[in-house]
N, C-alpha and C positions, 0 to 999 in steps of 0.2 A: 503493500499499500505506499502511495506516495502522497506527500502533503504539499499543496501548492501555497505559496505566499501570494498575496495580491500584488499586482503590478501597479505602481503608483500612477503610471502614465496611462493606464486602461480605465475607462468608466467602471464603476462599481455597481452592483445591483442594489437599488435603494431598499428593497425588501430584506436584504441582509443586514441593515443597519439596526443597532441595538435600540435606536429611538427613531423609527421611520416618521417621515413628515416633519422632523425637526431640523433646523439648521443650525450648525455651530455659530458663535458669536462673530466670528470672521465672515463666515458665509452669508450671515444675516446682514451685516454691515454692508457687504458689496452687493448683495441683492437691493437693499434699500436705496443704494446710489443709482441703480439702473432701471428697476421696475416698481410700478405701483403695487402694494400689497393688499390682500383682501383681509378685512376685519369684520366681526360682528359687534354690535353694542347693544345693550339691553337697559331698559329703563324699568327697574322693578317695582311693581305697584302691589297695594292691596286694594281688593274690591269688596263690595258688599254683595248681598244675595242677588241683586239684580244686575250685576257685573258693572256697577259704577265705580270708577276709582275714587277712593277715599284717601289714600296715602301714596306718596312717591318716595322711593328709597334713593338716596344719594350718598355715595361714598366719600369719606374724608381721607386724603392721602398726605404724606409729606414728599416733596420733591427732592432730588439729590442735593438741592442747595439748602434745604430745610424749610422751604416755604410751604404752608399748608394749603391745599386746594381741594375743590370738590369735583367729582367726576362721576362717570357712570361705569357700569360693568362694561368691559371691553377686552377684545384679543384677537389675535390672528386666527385665520381658519388654516389648518394644517393640510398638506397635500393628501389627498385621497378621503377627506374628512367631509361629511355632509354638513350643510349649513345648521341643520337641527343638532347634530351632535356637537359642533363647535359653540353653538349658543348654550347648550346645556353644560358642557365643560366649563366655560368661562362663568356661568352663573354659579355653579357649584364652587369653583376655584374661589371666586370673590365672595360668595355669600355663605359658604359651608355646606356640608352635605345634607342638612336638615331644613334647608330653604324650601324644597319642594316646589319648584317653579312648575308652571302650567304652560307648556310650550304651545304656540299657535298650531292649530290643525294644518294651516297652509304657511309655509315659511316665506310669506310675502311681507317685505318690511314696510313700515310706515314712511321711511325716508332713506334715501341713499346720500351719504355725506362723503364729500371728496376732501380729504386733507392735503394740505400743501406746506412744504418747508417755508415758502415764501408768503408772507401776509398780503391780503388784499386780492387774491385770485378767488378765493370762495370764503364763506363765513367761518371756515374750520382750518385750523393750522396744526402742524405737528412738525417741530424742528427736525426730527429724525428722518422724515420720509414723505413721499407721496404715497397716499393710502386711500382705499375706497371702503367705505364702511356701510354695512346693511344694518339698519337700526330698528329694533322691535320694542314694544311695550310687553312686559311679561308679567302677569299675576304670579306672585308668590304666597303660598299658603302656610308654610312652616316657620321655624325659628331661624333667624338669620344670625350667624356668627362670622363677621368679616374675617378673611384669611389673606394670605399673601401679604402685599404691601398696604392694604387697606387698614386704617386705624379703627374706623368706626362706620356703621350704616346708620344714617340719620333719617327717620322716617318723618316726612313733613305733608301738611295739607297741600292740595294742589295750588291753593292760592299763595301759600308761602313759598312753594318750590318755584314758581314762575316770577318771583320778585326780582327786581333788579339787583338787591343785595346778594342774593343766592347766585344768580347769574355772573356777577362779577367775580365770585370765588371759584367759578368753574373754569377749568383749562381748555384751551384749543377751540373755543366757540361752542363748547357743549351746552351752555346756557341757551343758546339758540335751538340746539337739538332737543333739549328738554322742553322747551316751549311748543316745538313742533309735535313731540310726543303727547303733550297735553292736549293740543288741538285735535290730534287725530283720534282721541277718546272723548272729545267733547267736554273737556274741563278746562280749556283756556278762557280766562276771564277777559 
């Protein structure tokens, strides 16, 4: 029996990777400079028995520079991953395994946001990259325990969530995205 070592000059089978669908930090940086990346974003909400949004969940995070910002659930879609799976993975990652999100029957977003590293091209900015994000409103029925880099999840009434004060705390234009989410469910005042 002979054992072959991989030839570094030959492309490798992605299915043999220990983490298929993921890029190394170096690969991700290179891709971000050349291609737009696909993301999903979720606005977690609580609804009453009639399906009317009563609360909106907004994450509090600290940036690398120590600035406190508010944001939404978001993350990249991996190669070979369905939108539904990506949405569920990021909701669980940011809100915890007991959040029990109710994913939409049809993965049709309420909005498509295009993020650019240069301000002024769209309402959304991301210093790292050009990204396209599919945004969803997702009811959550369980207990949320923020994880990863989120410090807390704040539940707000829709009227408070759409305020200028909250919008000013949100990064990359996500205050605009939050208002569009509330408009999509009939809760924008």
